[in-house]
C-alpha positions as CSV (number, residue, x, y, z in Angstrom):
1,X,7.2,6.1,45.8
2,X,8.6,3.2,43.7
3,X,9.4,3.8,40.1
4,X,6.9,2.5,37.6
5,X,8.2,0.8,34.5
6,X,5.9,0.4,31.5
7,X,6.8,-2.8,29.7
8,X,5.8,-3.9,26.2
9,X,4.4,-7.3,25.4
10,X,7.1,-7.9,22.9
11,X,9.8,-8.8,25.5
12,X,11.7,-11.9,24.6
13,X,10.9,-15.1,26.5
14,X,13.1,-15.9,29.5
15,X,14.8,-19.3,29.2
16,X,14.5,-20.9,32.6
17,X,15.6,-24.4,31.6
18,X,13.9,-27.7,32.5
19,X,12.8,-27.9,36.1
20,X,13.4,-31.0,37.9
21,X,11.0,-32.8,40.2
22,X,10.3,-31.4,43.7
23,X,12.7,-32.1,46.6
24,X,12.8,-30.9,50.1
25,X,15.8,-28.7,49.3
26,X,14.7,-26.8,46.2
27,X,11.0,-26.1,46.7
28,X,10.3,-27.9,43.4
29,X,12.6,-25.8,41.3
30,X,16.2,-24.8,40.7
31,X,17.8,-22.6,43.4
32,X,19.8,-19.7,42.2
33,X,23.5,-20.5,42.4
34,X,26.0,-18.8,44.6
35,X,26.8,-15.3,43.4
36,X,23.9,-15.1,41.1
37,X,21.7,-13.0,43.3
38,X,20.7,-9.7,41.8
39,X,22.6,-6.8,43.5
40,X,20.4,-4.8,46.0
41,X,18.7,-1.8,44.4
42,X,17.2,0.5,47.0
43,X,14.6,2.1,44.8
44,X,12.3,-0.9,44.8
45,X,9.8,-2.5,47.3
46,X,11.9,-5.6,47.7
47,X,15.4,-4.5,48.7
48,X,16.9,-7.9,49.7
49,X,17.5,-10.7,47.3
50,X,14.3,-12.8,47.5
51,X,13.3,-16.0,45.7
52,X,9.7,-17.1,45.3
53,X,8.2,-20.2,43.8
54,X,5.2,-20.4,41.5
55,X,3.6,-23.9,41.2
56,X,1.0,-24.6,38.5
57,X,-0.2,-27.1,36.0
58,X,-0.2,-24.6,33.2
59,X,0.3,-26.4,29.9
60,X,3.3,-26.2,27.7
61,X,1.4,-24.0,25.2
62,X,1.1,-21.2,27.8
63,X,4.4,-21.5,29.6
64,X,6.1,-19.0,27.3
65,X,3.6,-16.4,28.4
66,X,4.3,-17.1,32.1
67,X,8.0,-16.9,31.5
68,X,7.5,-13.6,29.7
69,X,5.7,-12.1,32.8
70,X,8.5,-13.4,35.0
71,X,11.1,-11.7,32.8
72,X,9.3,-8.4,32.7
73,X,8.7,-8.5,36.5
74,X,12.5,-8.8,36.9
75,X,12.8,-5.3,35.5
76,X,10.1,-4.1,37.9
77,X,11.6,-5.8,41.0
78,X,15.2,-6.8,40.2
79,X,15.8,-8.2,43.6
80,X,13.1,-10.9,43.2
81,X,13.7,-14.2,41.5
82,X,10.6,-16.1,40.4
83,X,11.0,-19.8,39.9
84,X,8.3,-21.2,37.6
85,X,7.5,-24.8,38.4
86,X,5.2,-26.7,36.2
87,X,3.8,-29.7,38.1
88,X,2.4,-32.7,36.2
89,X,-1.0,-34.1,37.0
90,X,-4.4,-32.6,37.9
91,X,-5.3,-29.7,40.1
92,X,-6.1,-32.2,42.8
93,X,-2.7,-33.7,42.4
94,X,-1.2,-30.2,42.8
95,X,-3.1,-29.7,46.0
96,X,-1.8,-33.0,47.4
97,X,1.7,-32.0,46.6
98,X,1.3,-28.7,48.4
99,X,-0.3,-30.3,51.5
100,X,2.3,-33.0,51.6
101,X,5.0,-30.4,51.4
102,X,3.8,-28.4,54.4
103,X,5.5,-30.7,56.9
104,X,8.8,-30.6,55.0
105,X,8.7,-26.9,54.2
106,X,8.6,-27.8,50.5
107,X,5.7,-25.8,49.2
108,X,5.3,-22.8,46.9
109,X,4.8,-19.1,47.6
110,X,2.1,-18.9,44.8
111,X,0.0,-21.8,43.7
112,X,-2.7,-22.3,41.2
113,X,-5.8,-23.5,43.1
114,X,-9.6,-24.0,43.1
115,X,-11.5,-22.5,46.0
116,X,-12.0,-25.9,47.6
117,X,-8.2,-26.3,47.7
118,X,-7.7,-22.8,49.2
119,X,-10.2,-23.7,51.9
120,X,-7.9,-26.6,52.8
121,X,-4.8,-24.3,52.8
122,X,-6.8,-22.0,55.2
123,X,-7.5,-24.9,57.4
124,X,-3.7,-25.7,57.6
125,X,-3.1,-22.0,58.5
126,X,-0.9,-21.5,55.4
127,X,-3.1,-19.2,53.1
128,X,-2.2,-15.5,53.3
129,X,-5.0,-13.0,53.8
130,X,-4.5,-10.7,50.9
131,X,-6.5,-7.6,51.8
132,X,-3.7,-5.6,53.3
133,X,-1.6,-6.1,50.2
134,X,-4.4,-5.4,47.8
135,X,-5.4,-2.2,49.6
136,X,-1.9,-0.9,50.5
137,X,-1.6,2.8,49.4
138,X,1.9,2.3,48.1
139,X,2.0,-1.1,46.4
140,X,-1.6,-2.3,46.3
141,X,-4.3,-1.7,43.7
142,X,-5.7,1.7,43.2
143,X,-9.4,2.0,43.6
144,X,-9.7,2.2,39.8
145,X,-7.5,-1.0,39.3
146,X,-9.5,-2.9,41.9
147,X,-12.8,-1.9,40.3
148,X,-11.6,-3.0,36.9
149,X,-11.4,-6.7,38.1
150,X,-14.6,-8.6,37.3
151,X,-16.5,-8.4,40.6
152,X,-17.5,-12.1,40.6
153,X,-13.8,-13.1,40.5
154,X,-13.0,-11.0,43.6
155,X,-16.1,-12.3,45.4
156,X,-15.0,-15.9,44.8
157,X,-11.8,-15.2,46.7
158,X,-13.8,-14.1,49.7
159,X,-16.3,-17.0,49.9
160,X,-14.5,-18.9,52.7
161,X,-15.4,-19.7,56.3
162,X,-13.3,-16.7,57.6
163,X,-13.5,-13.1,56.6
164,X,-11.1,-11.7,54.0
165,X,-9.7,-12.4,50.6
166,X,-7.6,-15.6,50.3
167,X,-7.4,-16.2,46.5
168,X,-7.3,-14.0,43.4
169,X,-8.3,-14.7,39.8
170,X,-6.0,-15.9,37.0
171,X,-7.2,-18.7,34.7
172,X,-10.9,-18.1,34.8
173,X,-13.6,-19.6,32.7
174,X,-17.4,-20.2,32.6
175,X,-19.9,-22.2,30.6
176,X,-21.5,-21.5,27.3
177,X,-24.1,-23.2,25.1
178,X,-22.6,-24.2,21.7
179,X,-24.9,-25.0,18.9
180,X,-25.0,-26.1,15.2
181,X,-25.6,-22.8,13.5
182,X,-25.8,-24.3,10.1
183,X,-28.8,-26.3,11.1
184,X,-30.5,-24.1,13.6
185,X,-30.2,-20.5,12.2
186,X,-33.2,-20.0,9.9
187,X,-34.9,-23.3,10.8
188,X,-38.6,-22.8,10.5
189,X,-40.6,-24.8,13.1
190,X,-43.8,-22.8,12.7
191,X,-45.7,-25.7,11.2
192,X,-45.0,-27.8,14.3
193,X,-45.3,-25.1,16.9
194,X,-46.2,-21.5,15.8
195,X,-45.4,-20.1,19.2
196,X,-41.7,-20.7,19.0
197,X,-39.9,-17.4,18.4
198,X,-43.2,-15.8,17.6
199,X,-43.6,-18.0,14.5
200,X,-40.4,-16.8,13.0
201,X,-37.4,-19.0,12.0
202,X,-34.8,-19.6,14.7
203,X,-32.1,-17.0,15.1
204,X,-29.2,-16.1,17.4
205,X,-31.3,-13.7,19.6
206,X,-33.9,-16.5,20.3
207,X,-31.3,-19.1,21.1
208,X,-29.3,-16.7,23.3
209,X,-32.4,-16.1,25.5
210,X,-33.7,-19.7,26.1
211,X,-35.2,-20.8,29.3
212,X,-35.3,-24.4,30.4
213,X,-39.1,-24.2,30.3
214,X,-39.0,-23.0,26.6
215,X,-36.4,-25.6,25.7
216,X,-38.1,-28.6,27.3
217,X,-41.6,-27.5,26.7
218,X,-41.4,-26.2,23.1
219,X,-38.1,-26.3,21.3
220,X,-36.9,-29.8,22.1
221,X,-40.3,-31.4,21.2
222,X,-40.5,-29.4,18.0
223,X,-36.9,-30.3,16.9
224,X,-37.6,-34.0,17.7
225,X,-40.7,-33.9,15.5
226,X,-38.9,-32.1,12.7
227,X,-36.1,-34.7,12.9
228,X,-38.5,-37.6,12.7
229,X,-41.0,-36.2,10.1
230,X,-39.4,-33.6,8.0
231,X,-35.7,-33.9,7.7
232,X,-33.1,-35.8,9.7
233,X,-31.0,-33.2,11.4
234,X,-29.6,-35.4,14.2
235,X,-27.4,-38.5,13.4
236,X,-26.9,-40.9,16.3
237,X,-23.4,-41.8,17.2
238,X,-23.1,-45.5,18.3
239,X,-26.8,-45.4,18.9
240,X,-26.6,-42.3,21.2
241,X,-28.2,-39.0,20.5
242,X,-30.0,-36.1,22.2
243,X,-31.1,-32.6,21.4
244,X,-28.8,-31.1,24.0
245,X,-25.8,-32.4,26.0
246,X,-24.2,-31.0,29.2
247,X,-20.5,-31.8,30.0
248,X,-20.5,-31.3,33.8
249,X,-23.1,-33.1,36.0
250,X,-22.0,-31.3,39.1
251,X,-21.9,-27.9,37.5
252,X,-25.5,-28.5,36.2
253,X,-26.8,-29.4,39.7
254,X,-25.2,-26.4,41.3
255,X,-26.3,-24.0,38.5
256,X,-29.9,-25.2,38.7
257,X,-29.9,-24.5,42.4
258,X,-28.7,-21.0,41.8
259,X,-31.0,-20.2,38.9
260,X,-34.1,-21.5,40.7
261,X,-33.2,-20.1,44.1
262,X,-32.9,-23.5,45.8
263,X,-30.3,-24.0,48.5
264,X,-27.1,-25.8,47.7
265,X,-24.5,-25.2,50.5
266,X,-23.7,-22.4,52.9
267,X,-21.5,-21.3,55.7
268,X,-23.2,-21.2,59.1
269,X,-21.2,-20.0,62.2
270,X,-18.0,-20.5,60.3
271,X,-18.7,-24.0,59.2
272,X,-20.0,-25.6,56.0
273,X,-23.6,-26.7,55.7
274,X,-25.1,-29.2,53.3
275,X,-28.4,-27.7,52.1
276,X,-29.2,-29.3,48.7
277,X,-31.7,-32.0,49.9
278,X,-35.0,-30.2,49.2
279,X,-38.3,-31.2,47.9
280,X,-38.0,-28.6,45.1
281,X,-34.8,-30.0,43.8
282,X,-36.1,-33.6,44.0
283,X,-39.2,-32.5,42.0
284,X,-37.1,-30.7,39.4
285,X,-34.8,-33.7,38.7
286,X,-37.9,-36.0,38.6
287,X,-39.2,-33.8,35.9
288,X,-35.9,-33.8,34.0
289,X,-35.7,-37.6,34.2
290,X,-38.7,-37.6,31.9
291,X,-36.9,-35.3,29.4
292,X,-33.9,-37.6,29.3
293,X,-36.2,-40.5,28.6
294,X,-37.6,-38.6,25.6
295,X,-34.2,-38.0,24.2
296,X,-34.1,-34.3,24.8
297,X,-31.1,-34.2,27.1
298,X,-28.0,-36.1,28.0
299,X,-25.0,-35.4,30.4
300,X,-21.5,-36.7,30.6
301,X,-22.5,-38.9,33.5
302,X,-25.4,-40.4,31.5
303,X,-23.1,-40.8,28.5
304,X,-21.0,-43.3,30.5
305,X,-18.4,-40.6,31.4
306,X,-17.8,-39.6,27.7
307,X,-17.8,-35.9,27.0
308,X,-20.9,-34.8,25.1
309,X,-18.9,-32.4,22.9
310,X,-17.9,-35.6,21.0
311,X,-21.6,-36.3,20.3
312,X,-22.0,-32.6,19.2
313,X,-19.0,-32.9,16.8
314,X,-20.5,-36.1,15.4
315,X,-23.8,-34.5,14.7
316,X,-25.6,-36.5,17.4
317,X,-26.5,-33.4,19.4
318,X,-27.6,-30.0,18.3
319,X,-26.5,-28.2,21.5
320,X,-23.5,-28.7,23.7
321,X,-22.9,-26.9,27.0
322,X,-19.3,-26.9,28.2
323,X,-16.5,-24.8,29.5
324,X,-15.3,-21.7,27.7
325,X,-11.8,-22.9,28.6
326,X,-12.3,-25.8,26.3
327,X,-13.8,-24.1,23.2
328,X,-11.5,-26.0,20.9
329,X,-13.2,-29.2,21.9
330,X,-16.5,-27.9,20.5
331,X,-15.1,-27.9,17.0
332,X,-14.3,-30.8,14.6
333,X,-11.6,-30.3,12.0
334,X,-12.9,-33.4,10.2
335,X,-16.5,-32.4,10.3
336,X,-16.4,-28.6,10.4
337,X,-19.5,-26.5,10.9
338,X,-20.4,-22.9,11.9
339,X,-20.8,-23.2,15.7
340,X,-22.9,-20.6,17.5
341,X,-22.2,-19.5,21.1
342,X,-25.0,-18.4,23.5
343,X,-25.8,-18.2,27.2
344,X,-26.9,-21.4,28.8
345,X,-30.7,-21.7,29.3
346,X,-32.0,-20.0,32.5
347,X,-34.9,-20.5,34.8
348,X,-38.0,-18.9,33.5
349,X,-38.8,-16.9,36.7
350,X,-35.4,-17.2,38.4
351,X,-32.2,-15.2,38.6
352,X,-29.8,-15.2,35.6
353,X,-26.8,-17.3,36.7
354,X,-23.8,-18.9,35.0
355,X,-21.1,-20.7,37.0
356,X,-17.8,-19.1,37.7
357,X,-15.0,-21.7,37.3
358,X,-11.4,-22.1,36.5
359,X,-8.4,-21.9,38.9
360,X,-7.3,-18.8,40.8
361,X,-4.1,-18.4,42.7
362,X,-3.4,-18.4,46.4
363,X,-0.3,-17.0,48.2
364,X,1.1,-19.3,50.9
365,X,2.9,-18.2,54.0
366,X,6.6,-19.0,54.7
367,X,6.8,-16.6,57.7
368,X,8.8,-14.2,55.5
369,X,7.3,-10.8,54.8
370,X,9.6,-10.3,51.8
371,X,8.3,-13.5,50.2
372,X,4.7,-12.6,50.9
373,X,5.1,-9.1,49.5
374,X,7.1,-10.3,46.5
375,X,4.4,-12.9,45.7
376,X,1.7,-10.2,45.8
377,X,3.8,-7.9,43.6
378,X,4.4,-10.7,41.1
379,X,0.7,-11.5,41.0
380,X,-0.2,-7.8,40.6
381,X,2.3,-7.6,37.7
382,X,1.1,-10.8,36.1
383,X,-2.5,-9.6,36.0
384,X,-2.0,-5.9,35.2
385,X,-4.1,-4.6,32.3
386,X,-1.4,-5.3,29.7
387,X,-0.6,-8.9,30.9
388,X,-4.2,-9.7,31.6
389,X,-5.0,-8.8,28.0
390,X,-2.1,-10.9,26.7
391,X,-3.2,-13.9,28.8
392,X,-6.8,-13.6,27.6
393,X,-5.8,-13.4,23.9
394,X,-3.4,-16.3,24.0
395,X,-4.4,-18.7,26.7
396,X,-8.1,-19.3,26.0
397,X,-9.1,-18.2,29.4
398,X,-11.4,-15.2,30.3
399,X,-10.0,-11.7,30.7
400,X,-10.2,-10.9,34.4
401,X,-10.4,-7.2,33.8
402,X,-13.5,-5.4,32.4
403,X,-11.3,-3.0,30.5
404,X,-9.8,-5.8,28.5
405,X,-13.1,-6.5,26.8
406,X,-13.2,-3.0,25.2
407,X,-9.5,-2.8,24.4
408,X,-8.9,-2.3,20.7
409,X,-6.5,-5.2,20.6
410,X,-9.1,-7.5,22.1
411,X,-11.8,-6.3,19.7
412,X,-9.5,-6.7,16.7
413,X,-8.4,-10.2,17.7
414,X,-12.1,-11.2,18.1
415,X,-13.5,-9.7,15.0
416,X,-15.8,-12.5,13.7
417,X,-16.0,-11.0,10.3
418,X,-12.3,-11.2,9.9
419,X,-12.3,-15.0,10.3
420,X,-13.1,-17.8,7.9
421,X,-16.5,-19.6,8.1
422,X,-16.5,-23.0,9.6
423,X,-13.2,-22.4,11.4
424,X,-11.9,-22.7,15.0
425,X,-10.7,-19.1,14.8
426,X,-14.3,-18.0,14.2
427,X,-15.6,-20.0,17.1
428,X,-12.9,-18.7,19.4
429,X,-13.8,-15.1,18.4
430,X,-17.5,-15.8,19.1
431,X,-16.7,-17.3,22.5
432,X,-14.6,-14.4,23.5
433,X,-17.2,-11.9,22.5
434,X,-19.8,-13.9,24.5
435,X,-17.7,-13.9,27.7
436,X,-17.6,-10.1,27.7
437,X,-21.4,-9.9,27.7
438,X,-22.2,-12.1,30.7
439,X,-19.8,-11.4,33.5
440,X,-22.6,-9.9,35.5
441,X,-24.4,-13.3,35.7
442,X,-21.4,-15.2,37.2
443,X,-21.9,-16.8,40.6
444,X,-19.8,-18.6,43.1
445,X,-20.5,-21.1,45.9
446,X,-18.8,-20.9,49.3
447,X,-15.7,-23.0,49.8
448,X,-15.0,-24.8,53.0
449,X,-13.7,-28.1,54.4
450,X,-15.8,-30.7,52.7
451,X,-17.2,-28.5,49.9
452,X,-15.3,-30.5,47.2
453,X,-17.0,-33.7,48.5
454,X,-20.4,-32.0,48.3
455,X,-19.7,-31.1,44.6
456,X,-18.7,-34.7,43.9
457,X,-21.8,-36.0,45.6
458,X,-24.3,-33.8,43.8
459,X,-22.7,-34.6,40.4
460,X,-23.2,-38.3,41.0
461,X,-26.7,-37.6,42.4
462,X,-27.7,-35.8,39.2
463,X,-26.5,-38.6,37.1
464,X,-28.3,-41.2,39.1
465,X,-31.6,-39.2,39.1
466,X,-31.5,-38.7,35.4
467,X,-30.5,-42.1,34.2
468,X,-33.4,-43.6,32.2
469,X,-32.9,-46.9,34.1
470,X,-33.5,-45.2,37.5
471,X,-36.9,-45.7,39.1
472,X,-38.0,-42.1,40.0
473,X,-39.6,-43.4,43.2
474,X,-36.0,-43.9,44.5
475,X,-35.0,-40.2,43.9
476,X,-35.7,-39.1,47.6
477,X,-33.5,-42.0,48.9
478,X,-30.8,-41.0,46.4
479,X,-30.9,-37.4,47.8
480,X,-30.7,-38.7,51.4
481,X,-27.7,-40.9,50.7
482,X,-25.8,-38.0,48.9
483,X,-26.6,-35.7,51.8
484,X,-25.3,-38.2,54.4
485,X,-22.1,-38.8,52.5
486,X,-21.6,-35.1,52.1
487,X,-22.0,-34.5,55.8
488,X,-19.3,-37.0,56.6
489,X,-16.7,-34.7,55.0
490,X,-17.5,-31.7,57.1
């Protein structure tokens, strides 16, 4: 059995130097020079000098952490050299670089990727099936380690057109509802609607258990009346305002399908299927169109592509639904307030569901078992309990292990009472505490060739259906067109 080395988080950061742009010769990073290979040590899983390449778009603020994991992994597997390549551009750009590199053998061993991208890597025959590495009795996860990983994150890596696990979690996030706590906590709406919160003033418990029916049927109308007749609590920004804003039109469409039990997409006989064009979903968006007209709701698409968190920070929205990976954007240093964090509204008689998002990683095949195994071992090290905790505390992404949420260091770092009111630190602590309470509601959609196109189509479809200028009689035709465009990508 291989020696196990326990490594502290306080290791110094490895200086890798600036990495040049990708070339066919260097796999996107610097090759170790002659004579620099680590001498063979026989008490390790990788006995031959092996170099692997990790491509990502991880920002500069988090690169030091990645380099620290690389340095500590060198002590665990001294014959492995991990070259960390930060690529510029979006995740889609990163996928394009990888696919372009397949023909020239210039692609990474480990790559940051969304499920849609991994589905393409599978289609090219380059994604490694990871189950035999995860379950290996010598170098895989123990049953306890595997059970510690949030189940929804593991499930996401198996939602492809072929059986097996082809991606594993790393920089995960979800959505939360952020709200103006200074205005809403203690707000008494009983004179307008005595049924809201049982006639009691609004509080965190009520706001954390909202349904869409409660929000649109009671709370939003009451807040509108209060704003118009009692006290102005919403200040339009350039003439735009709403009670609630949502930052992702495609996430909203997909989430509503999941919450209400309406079909979105599926895999049938190993192929993707477009399922979202239903009467139920058409009726739901027709109903929501009316809520947008009343000023209850707005999305990024309706807001001409501008993020609604900007409206929230300006006081033009009381609620803002966005990614937990972008918590800092829900806070304004120039207009600070106490920001509450709650679960997004759910369907009244549906299944609790919050979207699982953020990139995972895939291991790509170079027909070299040493490189495949080294890549798995590096991933395993990078996401062990210690490093997963470090990543969650310092990157802004979710902890991928359940044990992290009860770790004393996590609890101490997210002690809300230890932070200052109206501060970003307090909001971050609230958001991290929220994440630990809702991992059981996370859901994923299947990924396959064309699934990214379906996502894009339903995002645009939701925007078109909800725009106040849209004639609701055209909604069925809008659904038909989005369905047709989606099927072209299959």
